[in-house]
N, CA, C, O and the ligand as a Tripos MOL2 file, in Angstrom:
@<TRIPOS>MOLECULE
protein
  301   299    76     0     0
PROTEIN
NO_CHARGES

@<TRIPOS>ATOM
      1 N          40.8180  -14.3190   94.1280 N.3       1 MET1
      2 CA         40.1630  -14.4280   92.8250 C.3       1 MET1
      3 C          39.8810  -15.8960   92.5400 C.2       1 MET1
      4 O          40.7320  -16.7640   92.7330 O.2       1 MET1
      5 N          38.6830  -16.1410   92.0820 N.am      2 GLU2
      6 CA         38.2570  -17.5110   91.8330 C.3       2 GLU2
      7 C          37.9640  -17.6620   90.3470 C.2       2 GLU2
      8 O          37.3690  -16.7810   89.7270 O.2       2 GLU2
      9 N          38.3930  -18.7980   89.7800 N.am      3 ARG3
     10 CA         38.1510  -19.0550   88.3530 C.3       3 ARG3
     11 C          36.9670  -20.0030   88.2350 C.2       3 ARG3
     12 O          36.9560  -21.0680   88.8520 O.2       3 ARG3
     13 N          35.9760  -19.6200   87.4500 N.am      4 VAL4
     14 CA         34.7590  -20.4110   87.3250 C.3       4 VAL4
     15 C          34.4440  -20.6090   85.8510 C.2       4 VAL4
     16 O          34.8030  -19.7800   85.0150 O.2       4 VAL4
     17 N          33.7700  -21.7130   85.5370 N.am      5 SER5
     18 CA         33.3100  -21.9270   84.1650 C.3       5 SER5
     19 C          31.8670  -22.4150   84.1970 C.2       5 SER5
     20 O          31.5640  -23.4560   84.7800 O.2       5 SER5
     21 N          30.9920  -21.6570   83.5680 N.am      6 ILE6
     22 CA         29.5710  -22.0100   83.5080 C.3       6 ILE6
     23 C          29.1060  -21.8880   82.0660 C.2       6 ILE6
     24 O          29.3960  -20.8970   81.3950 O.2       6 ILE6
     25 N          28.3810  -22.9000   81.5890 N.am      7 ASN7
     26 CA         27.9170  -22.9140   80.1920 C.3       7 ASN7
     27 C          29.0590  -22.6250   79.2120 C.2       7 ASN7
     28 O          28.8820  -21.9000   78.2340 O.2       7 ASN7
     29 N          30.2310  -23.2030   79.4910 N.am      8 ASN8
     30 CA         31.4120  -23.0020   78.6400 C.3       8 ASN8
     31 C          31.9230  -21.5700   78.6300 C.2       8 ASN8
     32 O          32.7220  -21.2010   77.7690 O.2       8 ASN8
     33 N          31.4750  -20.7710   79.5670 N.am      9 ILE9
     34 CA         32.0020  -19.4110   79.6780 C.3       9 ILE9
     35 C          32.8830  -19.3690   80.9260 C.2       9 ILE9
     36 O          32.4120  -19.5530   82.0490 O.2       9 ILE9
     37 N          34.1690  -19.1230   80.6990 N.am     10 ALA10
     38 CA         35.1080  -19.0630   81.8230 C.3      10 ALA10
     39 C          35.2410  -17.6170   82.2940 C.2      10 ALA10
     40 O          35.3840  -16.6980   81.4870 O.2      10 ALA10
     41 N          35.1910  -17.4350   83.5850 N.am     11 PHE11
     42 CA         35.3510  -16.0810   84.1120 C.3      11 PHE11
     43 C          35.9430  -16.1280   85.5120 C.2      11 PHE11
     44 O          36.0220  -17.1890   86.1310 O.2      11 PHE11
     45 N          36.3510  -14.9790   85.9960 N.am     12 ASN12
     46 CA         36.9140  -14.8630   87.3430 C.3      12 ASN12
     47 C          35.8930  -14.2120   88.2550 C.2      12 ASN12
     48 O          35.0440  -13.4370   87.8140 O.2      12 ASN12
     49 N          35.9880  -14.5380   89.5220 N.am     13 ILE13
     50 CA         35.1470  -13.8600   90.4980 C.3      13 ILE13
     51 C          36.0510  -13.1970   91.5220 C.2      13 ILE13
     52 O          36.9150  -13.8410   92.1160 O.2      13 ILE13
     53 N          35.8450  -11.9310   91.7150 N.am     14 LYS14
     54 CA         36.6120  -11.1980   92.7120 C.3      14 LYS14
     55 C          35.6670  -10.7200   93.8010 C.2      14 LYS14
     56 O          34.7870   -9.8920   93.5670 O.2      14 LYS14
     57 N          35.8680  -11.2600   94.9970 N.am     15 GLU15
     58 CA         35.0280  -10.8670   96.1320 C.3      15 GLU15
     59 C          35.5690   -9.5980   96.7700 C.2      15 GLU15
     60 O          36.7440   -9.2620   96.6240 O.2      15 GLU15
     61 N          34.6950   -8.9010   97.4780 N.am     16 LYS16
     62 CA         35.0730   -7.6660   98.1950 C.3      16 LYS16
     63 C          35.8380   -6.7050   97.2790 C.2      16 LYS16
     64 O          36.8300   -6.0950   97.6780 O.2      16 LYS16
     65 N          35.3550   -6.5920   96.0570 N.am     17 SER17
     66 CA         36.0040   -5.7270   95.0820 C.3      17 SER17
     67 C          35.7780   -4.2700   95.4160 C.2      17 SER17
     68 O          34.6610   -3.8560   95.7250 O.2      17 SER17
     69 N          36.8390   -3.5000   95.3530 N.am     18 PHE18
     70 CA         36.7190   -2.0630   95.6530 C.3      18 PHE18
     71 C          35.8500   -1.3680   94.5970 C.2      18 PHE18
     72 O          35.0580   -0.4840   94.9230 O.2      18 PHE18
     73 N          36.0030   -1.7740   93.3380 N.am     19 LEU19
     74 CA         35.2000   -1.1580   92.2680 C.3      19 LEU19
     75 C          33.7170   -1.4580   92.4620 C.2      19 LEU19
     76 O          32.8680   -0.6010   92.2190 O.2      19 LEU19
     77 N          33.4100   -2.6730   92.8980 N.am     20 ALA20
     78 CA         32.0080   -3.0200   93.1570 C.3      20 ALA20
     79 C          31.4920   -2.2610   94.3720 C.2      20 ALA20
     80 O          30.3110   -1.9250   94.4530 O.2      20 ALA20
     81 N          32.3810   -2.0000   95.3050 N.am     21 LYS21
     82 CA         31.9960   -1.2230   96.4890 C.3      21 LYS21
     83 C          31.5670    0.1930   96.0710 C.2      21 LYS21
     84 O          30.5610    0.7180   96.5490 O.2      21 LYS21
     85 N          32.3360    0.7810   95.1870 N.am     22 ILE22
     86 CA         31.9830    2.1120   94.6660 C.3      22 ILE22
     87 C          30.6120    2.0560   93.9880 C.2      22 ILE22
     88 O          29.7960    2.9660   94.1280 O.2      22 ILE22
     89 N          30.3790    0.9640   93.2520 N.am     23 ALA23
     90 CA         29.0970    0.8000   92.5590 C.3      23 ALA23
     91 C          27.9330    0.7260   93.5550 C.2      23 ALA23
     92 O          26.8440    1.2230   93.2710 O.2      23 ALA23
     93 N          28.1590    0.1120   94.7110 N.am     24 THR24
     94 CA         27.0700    0.0580   95.7040 C.3      24 THR24
     95 C          26.7110    1.4630   96.1620 C.2      24 THR24
     96 O          25.5350    1.7620   96.3730 O.2      24 THR24
     97 N          27.7050    2.3270   96.3170 N.am     25 TRP25
     98 CA         27.4340    3.7130   96.7140 C.3      25 TRP25
     99 C          26.6200    4.4010   95.6320 C.2      25 TRP25
    100 O          25.6200    5.0620   95.9120 O.2      25 TRP25
    101 N          27.0640    4.2360   94.3880 N.am     26 LYS26
    102 CA         26.3960    4.9120   93.2690 C.3      26 LYS26
    103 C          24.9710    4.4130   93.0700 C.2      26 LYS26
    104 O          24.0590    5.1870   92.7790 O.2      26 LYS26
    105 N          24.7980    3.1020   93.2320 N.am     27 LEU27
    106 CA         23.4810    2.5100   92.9810 C.3      27 LEU27
    107 C          22.5850    2.5430   94.2150 C.2      27 LEU27
    108 O          21.3880    2.2690   94.1280 O.2      27 LEU27
    109 N          23.1650    2.8780   95.3520 N.am     28 GLY28
    110 CA         22.3980    2.8720   96.5820 C.3      28 GLY28
    111 C          21.9500    1.4610   96.9410 C.2      28 GLY28
    112 O          20.8960    1.2590   97.5450 O.2      28 GLY28
    113 N          22.7680    0.4980   96.5570 N.am     29 SER29
    114 CA         22.4400   -0.9120   96.7710 C.3      29 SER29
    115 C          23.3920   -1.5140   97.8040 C.2      29 SER29
    116 O          24.4660   -0.9650   98.0490 O.2      29 SER29
    117 N          23.0080   -2.6280   98.4050 N.am     30 THR30
    118 CA         23.8900   -3.2380   99.4080 C.3      30 THR30
    119 C          24.7610   -4.3390   98.8140 C.2      30 THR30
    120 O          25.8350   -4.6380   99.3370 O.2      30 THR30
    121 N          24.2960   -4.9440   97.7150 N.am     31 ASN31
    122 CA         25.1460   -5.9450   97.0720 C.3      31 ASN31
    123 C          25.1610   -5.7320   95.5650 C.2      31 ASN31
    124 O          24.1430   -5.4550   94.9320 O.2      31 ASN31
    125 N          26.3460   -5.8740   95.0320 N.am     32 VAL32
    126 CA         26.5370   -5.5770   93.6160 C.3      32 VAL32
    127 C          27.4190   -6.6360   92.9680 C.2      32 VAL32
    128 O          28.3990   -7.0960   93.5540 O.2      32 VAL32
    129 N          27.0530   -7.0110   91.7500 N.am     33 ALA33
    130 CA         27.9270   -7.8190   90.9030 C.3      33 ALA33
    131 C          28.1290   -7.0020   89.6470 C.2      33 ALA33
    132 O          27.1610   -6.5680   89.0230 O.2      33 ALA33
    133 N          29.3650   -6.7920   89.2750 N.am     34 MET34
    134 CA         29.5860   -6.0000   88.0740 C.3      34 MET34
    135 C          30.7150   -6.6030   87.2650 C.2      34 MET34
    136 O          31.7280   -7.0450   87.8080 O.2      34 MET34
    137 N          30.5220   -6.6110   85.9640 N.am     35 VAL35
    138 CA         31.4650   -7.2840   85.0700 C.3      35 VAL35
    139 C          32.4190   -6.2850   84.4420 C.2      35 VAL35
    140 O          32.0090   -5.2640   83.8900 O.2      35 VAL35
    141 N          33.7090   -6.6080   84.5420 N.am     36 LEU36
    142 CA         34.7310   -5.8470   83.8350 C.3      36 LEU36
    143 C          35.5970   -6.8720   83.1310 C.2      36 LEU36
    144 O          36.3080   -7.6380   83.7810 O.2      36 LEU36
    145 N          35.5430   -6.8910   81.8160 N.am     37 GLY37
    146 CA         36.2760   -7.8910   81.0510 C.3      37 GLY37
    147 C          35.7040   -9.2680   81.3330 C.2      37 GLY37
    148 O          34.5150   -9.4990   81.1170 O.2      37 GLY37
    149 N          36.5350  -10.1850   81.8130 N.am     38 SER38
    150 CA         36.0330  -11.5240   82.1230 C.3      38 SER38
    151 C          36.0240  -11.7660   83.6330 C.2      38 SER38
    152 O          36.1100  -12.9030   84.0970 O.2      38 SER38
    153 N          35.9180  -10.6750   84.3840 N.am     39 THR39
    154 CA         35.8790  -10.7900   85.8400 C.3      39 THR39
    155 C          34.5930  -10.1930   86.3880 C.2      39 THR39
    156 O          34.2000   -9.0800   86.0370 O.2      39 THR39
    157 N          33.9410  -10.9710   87.2670 N.am     40 VAL40
    158 CA         32.7650  -10.4730   87.9610 C.3      40 VAL40
    159 C          33.2370   -9.9270   89.3060 C.2      40 VAL40
    160 O          33.7530  -10.6700   90.1400 O.2      40 VAL40
    161 N          33.0600   -8.6520   89.5020 N.am     41 HIS41
    162 CA         33.4420   -8.0150   90.7600 C.3      41 HIS41
    163 C          32.2480   -8.0270   91.6970 C.2      41 HIS41
    164 O          31.1640   -7.5640   91.3450 O.2      41 HIS41
    165 N          32.4540   -8.5570   92.8850 N.am     42 LEU42
    166 CA         31.3660   -8.6550   93.8560 C.3      42 LEU42
    167 C          31.6220   -7.7700   95.0670 C.2      42 LEU42
    168 O          32.7600   -7.5730   95.4930 O.2      42 LEU42
    169 N          30.5370   -7.2490   95.6000 N.am     43 TYR43
    170 CA         30.6310   -6.5770   96.8860 C.3      43 TYR43
    171 C          29.3190   -6.7920   97.6300 C.2      43 TYR43
    172 O          28.2400   -6.6200   97.0630 O.2      43 TYR43
    173 N          29.4140   -7.1620   98.8820 N.am     44 GLY44
    174 CA         28.2160   -7.4010   99.6870 C.3      44 GLY44
    175 C          27.6040   -8.7700   99.4510 C.2      44 GLY44
    176 O          26.5670   -9.1000  100.0260 O.2      44 GLY44
    177 N          28.2320   -9.5530   98.6220 N.am     45 VAL45
    178 CA         27.7760  -10.9190   98.3330 C.3      45 VAL45
    179 C          29.0400  -11.7410   98.0700 C.2      45 VAL45
    180 O          29.9590  -11.2680   97.4020 O.2      45 VAL45
    181 N          29.0890  -12.9720   98.5940 N.am     46 ASP46
    182 CA         30.2880  -13.7710   98.3170 C.3      46 ASP46
    183 C          30.0490  -14.6540   97.0890 C.2      46 ASP46
    184 O          28.9280  -14.7600   96.5900 O.2      46 ASP46
    185 N          31.1130  -15.2740   96.6230 N.am     47 ALA47
    186 CA         31.0540  -16.0420   95.3740 C.3      47 ALA47
    187 C          30.0090  -17.1540   95.4470 C.2      47 ALA47
    188 O          29.2620  -17.3650   94.4910 O.2      47 ALA47
    189 N          29.9520  -17.8650   96.5740 N.am     48 ALA48
    190 CA         29.0190  -18.9880   96.7150 C.3      48 ALA48
    191 C          27.5630  -18.5070   96.6220 C.2      48 ALA48
    192 O          26.7250  -19.1310   95.9720 O.2      48 ALA48
    193 N          27.2950  -17.3980   97.2810 N.am     49 GLU49
    194 CA         25.9480  -16.8120   97.2770 C.3      49 GLU49
    195 C          25.5690  -16.3510   95.8620 C.2      49 GLU49
    196 O          24.4580  -16.5830   95.3850 O.2      49 GLU49
    197 N          26.5200  -15.6990   95.2220 N.am     50 PHE50
    198 CA         26.2830  -15.2060   93.8690 C.3      50 PHE50
    199 C          26.0060  -16.3750   92.9120 C.2      50 PHE50
    200 O          25.0500  -16.3430   92.1380 O.2      50 PHE50
    201 N          26.8600  -17.4080   92.9810 N.am     51 LEU51
    202 CA         26.7240  -18.5510   92.0640 C.3      51 LEU51
    203 C          25.4500  -19.3490   92.3060 C.2      51 LEU51
    204 O          24.9650  -20.0320   91.4030 O.2      51 LEU51
    205 N          24.9040  -19.2690   93.5210 N.am     52 ALA52
    206 CA         23.6660  -19.9820   93.8430 C.3      52 ALA52
    207 C          22.4540  -19.2970   93.2120 C.2      52 ALA52
    208 O          21.3970  -19.9080   93.0580 O.2      52 ALA52
    209 N          22.6140  -18.0380   92.8520 N.am     53 ASN53
    210 CA         21.5310  -17.2610   92.2560 C.3      53 ASN53
    211 C          21.6330  -17.3490   90.7260 C.2      53 ASN53
    212 O          22.2330  -16.4930   90.0750 O.2      53 ASN53
    213 N          21.0310  -18.4050   90.1760 N.am     54 LYS54
    214 CA         21.1880  -18.7130   88.7430 C.3      54 LYS54
    215 C          20.7670  -17.5570   87.8300 C.2      54 LYS54
    216 O          21.3990  -17.2920   86.8070 O.2      54 LYS54
    217 N          19.7060  -16.8890   88.2160 N.am     55 LYS55
    218 CA         19.2050  -15.7850   87.4000 C.3      55 LYS55
    219 C          20.2260  -14.6530   87.3310 C.2      55 LYS55
    220 O          20.4750  -14.0660   86.2780 O.2      55 LYS55
    221 N          20.7950  -14.3800   88.4770 N.am     56 TRP56
    222 CA         21.7930  -13.3140   88.5840 C.3      56 TRP56
    223 C          23.0380  -13.6720   87.7640 C.2      56 TRP56
    224 O          23.5620  -12.8480   87.0150 O.2      56 TRP56
    225 N          23.5010  -14.9300   87.9230 N.am     57 VAL57
    226 CA         24.6760  -15.3990   87.1970 C.3      57 VAL57
    227 C          24.4280  -15.2930   85.6980 C.2      57 VAL57
    228 O          25.2890  -14.8390   84.9450 O.2      57 VAL57
    229 N          23.2320  -15.7220   85.2720 N.am     58 LYS58
    230 CA         22.8840  -15.6810   83.8500 C.3      58 LYS58
    231 C          22.9500  -14.2450   83.3230 C.2      58 LYS58
    232 O          23.4510  -13.9980   82.2260 O.2      58 LYS58
    233 N          22.4530  -13.3330   84.0950 N.am     59 HIS59
    234 CA         22.4790  -11.9240   83.7230 C.3      59 HIS59
    235 C          23.9260  -11.4280   83.5550 C.2      59 HIS59
    236 O          24.2600  -10.7540   82.5810 O.2      59 HIS59
    237 N          24.7600  -11.7790   84.5200 N.am     60 GLU60
    238 CA         26.1510  -11.3110   84.4490 C.3      60 GLU60
    239 C          26.9100  -11.9950   83.3120 C.2      60 GLU60
    240 O          27.8080  -11.4000   82.7150 O.2      60 GLU60
    241 N          26.5490  -13.2490   83.0130 N.am     61 LEU61
    242 CA         27.1800  -13.9470   81.8840 C.3      61 LEU61
    243 C          26.9090  -13.2050   80.5840 C.2      61 LEU61
    244 O          27.7570  -13.1740   79.6910 O.2      61 LEU61
    245 N          25.7360  -12.6110   80.4790 N.am     62 CYS62
    246 CA         25.4090  -11.8030   79.2920 C.3      62 CYS62
    247 C          26.3930  -10.6530   79.1550 C.2      62 CYS62
    248 O          26.8550  -10.3430   78.0570 O.2      62 CYS62
    249 N          26.7090  -10.0240   80.2800 N.am     63 HIS63
    250 CA         27.6660   -8.9090   80.2440 C.3      63 HIS63
    251 C          29.0560   -9.3920   79.8450 C.2      63 HIS63
    252 O          29.7670   -8.7110   79.1060 O.2      63 HIS63
    253 N          29.4410  -10.5720   80.3360 N.am     64 ILE64
    254 CA         30.7440  -11.1250   79.9690 C.3      64 ILE64
    255 C          30.7990  -11.3420   78.4620 C.2      64 ILE64
    256 O          31.8130  -11.0550   77.8260 O.2      64 ILE64
    257 N          29.7100  -11.8500   77.8920 N.am     65 ASN65
    258 CA         29.6530  -12.0500   76.4470 C.3      65 ASN65
    259 C          29.7130  -10.7300   75.6920 C.2      65 ASN65
    260 O          30.3350  -10.6380   74.6340 O.2      65 ASN65
    261 N          29.0690   -9.7180   76.2370 N.am     66 GLN66
    262 CA         29.1100   -8.3970   75.5990 C.3      66 GLN66
    263 C          30.5420   -7.8820   75.5660 C.2      66 GLN66
    264 O          30.9890   -7.3170   74.5680 O.2      66 GLN66
    265 N          31.2570   -8.0860   76.6700 N.am     67 PHE67
    266 CA         32.6590   -7.6520   76.7120 C.3      67 PHE67
    267 C          33.4710   -8.4010   75.6750 C.2      67 PHE67
    268 O          34.3290   -7.8220   75.0090 O.2      67 PHE67
    269 N          33.1940   -9.7190   75.5370 N.am     68 LYS68
    270 CA         33.9430  -10.5200   74.5680 C.3      68 LYS68
    271 C          33.6760  -10.0320   73.1520 C.2      68 LYS68
    272 O          34.5730  -10.0300   72.3080 O.2      68 LYS68
    273 N          32.4300   -9.6140   72.8930 N.am     69 GLN69
    274 CA         32.0710   -9.1770   71.5480 C.3      69 GLN69
    275 C          32.5340   -7.7610   71.2470 C.2      69 GLN69
    276 O          33.0670   -7.4860   70.1720 O.2      69 GLN69
    277 N          32.3240   -6.8610   72.2090 N.am     70 TYR70
    278 CA         32.5640   -5.4430   71.9100 C.3      70 TYR70
    279 C          33.7890   -4.8690   72.6100 C.2      70 TYR70
    280 O          34.2460   -3.7800   72.2640 O.2      70 TYR70
    281 N          34.3150   -5.5800   73.5760 N.am     71 GLY71
    282 CA         35.4960   -5.0870   74.2690 C.3      71 GLY71
    283 C          35.1710   -3.9820   75.2450 C.2      71 GLY71
    284 O          34.0060   -3.6340   75.4410 O.2      71 GLY71
    285 N          36.2060   -3.4280   75.8600 N.am     72 PHE72
    286 CA         36.0210   -2.4250   76.9030 C.3      72 PHE72
    287 C          35.4550   -1.1150   76.3770 C.2      72 PHE72
    288 O          34.6860   -0.4400   77.0620 O.2      72 PHE72
    289 N          35.8440   -0.7580   75.1460 N.am     73 LEU73
    290 CA         35.5020    0.5690   74.6450 C.3      73 LEU73
    291 C          34.0050    0.7530   74.3980 C.2      73 LEU73
    292 O          33.5030    1.8770   74.3900 O.2      73 LEU73
    293 N          33.3050   -0.3480   74.1980 N.am     74 GLY74
    294 CA         31.8740   -0.2470   73.9510 C.3      74 GLY74
    295 C          31.0880    0.2450   75.1570 C.2      74 GLY74
    296 O          29.9030    0.5580   75.0440 O.2      74 GLY74
    297 N          31.7480    0.3130   76.3140 N.am     75 PHE75
    298 CA         30.9750    0.6550   77.5170 C.3      75 PHE75
    299 C          31.2460    2.0580   78.0230 C.2      75 PHE75
    300 O          30.6650    2.4750   79.0250 O.2      75 PHE75
    301 ZN         23.4800   -5.8490   84.3310 Zn       76 ZN76
@<TRIPOS>BOND
     1     1     2 1
     2     2     3 1
     3     3     4 2
     4     3     5 am
     5     5     6 1
     6     6     7 1
     7     7     8 2
     8     7     9 am
     9     9    10 1
    10    10    11 1
    11    11    12 2
    12    11    13 am
    13    13    14 1
    14    14    15 1
    15    15    16 2
    16    15    17 am
    17    17    18 1
    18    18    19 1
    19    19    20 2
    20    19    21 am
    21    21    22 1
    22    22    23 1
    23    23    24 2
    24    23    25 am
    25    25    26 1
    26    26    27 1
    27    27    28 2
    28    27    29 am
    29    29    30 1
    30    30    31 1
    31    31    32 2
    32    31    33 am
    33    33    34 1
    34    34    35 1
    35    35    36 2
    36    35    37 am
    37    37    38 1
    38    38    39 1
    39    39    40 2
    40    39    41 am
    41    41    42 1
    42    42    43 1
    43    43    44 2
    44    43    45 am
    45    45    46 1
    46    46    47 1
    47    47    48 2
    48    47    49 am
    49    49    50 1
    50    50    51 1
    51    51    52 2
    52    51    53 am
    53    53    54 1
    54    54    55 1
    55    55    56 2
    56    55    57 am
    57    57    58 1
    58    58    59 1
    59    59    60 2
    60    59    61 am
    61    61    62 1
    62    62    63 1
    63    63    64 2
    64    63    65 am
    65    65    66 1
    66    66    67 1
    67    67    68 2
    68    67    69 am
    69    69    70 1
    70    70    71 1
    71    71    72 2
    72    71    73 am
    73    73    74 1
    74    74    75 1
    75    75    76 2
    76    75    77 am
    77    77    78 1
    78    78    79 1
    79    79    80 2
    80    79    81 am
    81    81    82 1
    82    82    83 1
    83    83    84 2
    84    83    85 am
    85    85    86 1
    86    86    87 1
    87    87    88 2
    88    87    89 am
    89    89    90 1
    90    90    91 1
    91    91    92 2
    92    91    93 am
    93    93    94 1
    94    94    95 1
    95    95    96 2
    96    95    97 am
    97    97    98 1
    98    98    99 1
    99    99   100 2
   100    99   101 am
   101   101   102 1
   102   102   103 1
   103   103   104 2
   104   103   105 am
   105   105   106 1
   106   106   107 1
   107   107   108 2
   108   107   109 am
   109   109   110 1
   110   110   111 1
   111   111   112 2
   112   111   113 am
   113   113   114 1
   114   114   115 1
   115   115   116 2
   116   115   117 am
   117   117   118 1
   118   118   119 1
   119   119   120 2
   120   119   121 am
   121   121   122 1
   122   122   123 1
   123   123   124 2
   124   123   125 am
   125   125   126 1
   126   126   127 1
   127   127   128 2
   128   127   129 am
   129   129   130 1
   130   130   131 1
   131   131   132 2
   132   131   133 am
   133   133   134 1
   134   134   135 1
   135   135   136 2
   136   135   137 am
   137   137   138 1
   138   138   139 1
   139   139   140 2
   140   139   141 am
   141   141   142 1
   142   142   143 1
   143   143   144 2
   144   143   145 am
   145   145   146 1
   146   146   147 1
   147   147   148 2
   148   147   149 am
   149   149   150 1
   150   150   151 1
   151   151   152 2
   152   151   153 am
   153   153   154 1
   154   154   155 1
   155   155   156 2
   156   155   157 am
   157   157   158 1
   158   158   159 1
   159   159   160 2
   160   159   161 am
   161   161   162 1
   162   162   163 1
   163   163   164 2
   164   163   165 am
   165   165   166 1
   166   166   167 1
   167   167   168 2
   168   167   169 am
   169   169   170 1
   170   170   171 1
   171   171   172 2
   172   171   173 am
   173   173   174 1
   174   174   175 1
   175   175   176 2
   176   175   177 am
   177   177   178 1
   178   178   179 1
   179   179   180 2
   180   179   181 am
   181   181   182 1
   182   182   183 1
   183   183   184 2
   184   183   185 am
   185   185   186 1
   186   186   187 1
   187   187   188 2
   188   187   189 am
   189   189   190 1
   190   190   191 1
   191   191   192 2
   192   191   193 am
   193   193   194 1
   194   194   195 1
   195   195   196 2
   196   195   197 am
   197   197   198 1
   198   198   199 1
   199   199   200 2
   200   199   201 am
   201   201   202 1
   202   202   203 1
   203   203   204 2
   204   203   205 am
   205   205   206 1
   206   206   207 1
   207   207   208 2
   208   207   209 am
   209   209   210 1
   210   210   211 1
   211   211   212 2
   212   211   213 am
   213   213   214 1
   214   214   215 1
   215   215   216 2
   216   215   217 am
   217   217   218 1
   218   218   219 1
   219   219   220 2
   220   219   221 am
   221   221   222 1
   222   222   223 1
   223   223   224 2
   224   223   225 am
   225   225   226 1
   226   226   227 1
   227   227   228 2
   228   227   229 am
   229   229   230 1
   230   230   231 1
   231   231   232 2
   232   231   233 am
   233   233   234 1
   234   234   235 1
   235   235   236 2
   236   235   237 am
   237   237   238 1
   238   238   239 1
   239   239   240 2
   240   239   241 am
   241   241   242 1
   242   242   243 1
   243   243   244 2
   244   243   245 am
   245   245   246 1
   246   246   247 1
   247   247   248 2
   248   247   249 am
   249   249   250 1
   250   250   251 1
   251   251   252 2
   252   251   253 am
   253   253   254 1
   254   254   255 1
   255   255   256 2
   256   255   257 am
   257   257   258 1
   258   258   259 1
   259   259   260 2
   260   259   261 am
   261   261   262 1
   262   262   263 1
   263   263   264 2
   264   263   265 am
   265   265   266 1
   266   266   267 1
   267   267   268 2
   268   267   269 am
   269   269   270 1
   270   270   271 1
   271   271   272 2
   272   271   273 am
   273   273   274 1
   274   274   275 1
   275   275   276 2
   276   275   277 am
   277   277   278 1
   278   278   279 1
   279   279   280 2
   280   279   281 am
   281   281   282 1
   282   282   283 1
   283   283   284 2
   284   283   285 am
   285   285   286 1
   286   286   287 1
   287   287   288 2
   288   287   289 am
   289   289   290 1
   290   290   291 1
   291   291   292 2
   292   291   293 am
   293   293   294 1
   294   294   295 1
   295   295   296 2
   296   295   297 am
   297   297   298 1
   298   298   299 1
   299   299   300 2
@<TRIPOS>SUBSTRUCTURE
     1 MET1         2 RESIDUE 1 A MET
     2 GLU2         6 RESIDUE 1 A GLU
     3 ARG3        10 RESIDUE 1 A ARG
     4 VAL4        14 RESIDUE 1 A VAL
     5 SER5        18 RESIDUE 1 A SER
     6 ILE6        22 RESIDUE 1 A ILE
     7 ASN7        26 RESIDUE 1 A ASN
     8 ASN8        30 RESIDUE 1 A ASN
     9 ILE9        34 RESIDUE 1 A ILE
    10 ALA10       38 RESIDUE 1 A ALA
    11 PHE11       42 RESIDUE 1 A PHE
    12 ASN12       46 RESIDUE 1 A ASN
    13 ILE13       50 RESIDUE 1 A ILE
    14 LYS14       54 RESIDUE 1 A LYS
    15 GLU15       58 RESIDUE 1 A GLU
    16 LYS16       62 RESIDUE 1 A LYS
    17 SER17       66 RESIDUE 1 A SER
    18 PHE18       70 RESIDUE 1 A PHE
    19 LEU19       74 RESIDUE 1 A LEU
    20 ALA20       78 RESIDUE 1 A ALA
    21 LYS21       82 RESIDUE 1 A LYS
    22 ILE22       86 RESIDUE 1 A ILE
    23 ALA23       90 RESIDUE 1 A ALA
    24 THR24       94 RESIDUE 1 A THR
    25 TRP25       98 RESIDUE 1 A TRP
    26 LYS26      102 RESIDUE 1 A LYS
    27 LEU27      106 RESIDUE 1 A LEU
    28 GLY28      110 RESIDUE 1 A GLY
    29 SER29      114 RESIDUE 1 A SER
    30 THR30      118 RESIDUE 1 A THR
    31 ASN31      122 RESIDUE 1 A ASN
    32 VAL32      126 RESIDUE 1 A VAL
    33 ALA33      130 RESIDUE 1 A ALA
    34 MET34      134 RESIDUE 1 A MET
    35 VAL35      138 RESIDUE 1 A VAL
    36 LEU36      142 RESIDUE 1 A LEU
    37 GLY37      146 RESIDUE 1 A GLY
    38 SER38      150 RESIDUE 1 A SER
    39 THR39      154 RESIDUE 1 A THR
    40 VAL40      158 RESIDUE 1 A VAL
    41 HIS41      162 RESIDUE 1 A HIS
    42 LEU42      166 RESIDUE 1 A LEU
    43 TYR43      170 RESIDUE 1 A TYR
    44 GLY44      174 RESIDUE 1 A GLY
    45 VAL45      178 RESIDUE 1 A VAL
    46 ASP46      182 RESIDUE 1 A ASP
    47 ALA47      186 RESIDUE 1 A ALA
    48 ALA48      190 RESIDUE 1 A ALA
    49 GLU49      194 RESIDUE 1 A GLU
    50 PHE50      198 RESIDUE 1 A PHE
    51 LEU51      202 RESIDUE 1 A LEU
    52 ALA52      206 RESIDUE 1 A ALA
    53 ASN53      210 RESIDUE 1 A ASN
    54 LYS54      214 RESIDUE 1 A LYS
    55 LYS55      218 RESIDUE 1 A LYS
    56 TRP56      222 RESIDUE 1 A TRP
    57 VAL57      226 RESIDUE 1 A VAL
    58 LYS58      230 RESIDUE 1 A LYS
    59 HIS59      234 RESIDUE 1 A HIS
    60 GLU60      238 RESIDUE 1 A GLU
    61 LEU61      242 RESIDUE 1 A LEU
    62 CYS62      246 RESIDUE 1 A CYS
    63 HIS63      250 RESIDUE 1 A HIS
    64 ILE64      254 RESIDUE 1 A ILE
    65 ASN65      258 RESIDUE 1 A ASN
    66 GLN66      262 RESIDUE 1 A GLN
    67 PHE67      266 RESIDUE 1 A PHE
    68 LYS68      270 RESIDUE 1 A LYS
    69 GLN69      274 RESIDUE 1 A GLN
    70 TYR70      278 RESIDUE 1 A TYR
    71 GLY71      282 RESIDUE 1 A GLY
    72 PHE72      286 RESIDUE 1 A PHE
    73 LEU73      290 RESIDUE 1 A LEU
    74 GLY74      294 RESIDUE 1 A GLY
    75 PHE75      298 RESIDUE 1 A PHE
    76 ZN76       301 GROUP 0 **** ****
């Protein structure tokens, strides 16, 4: 697990996440980033690759903020 802070938003990155792996099956995708709480679960993509994709990171940061605002139950 890696701790990262971008735009003053601190979050964790978990590579080879089993939950993200399940999401790849469901989505029929080869790489997935999915946010649970303040952790980005990755599968099929490593942390460096994910962080290099600014658009993708920005999108996931939105989800982290949603979790902070509404908590787990909102999802
Ligand atoms: Zn999304």
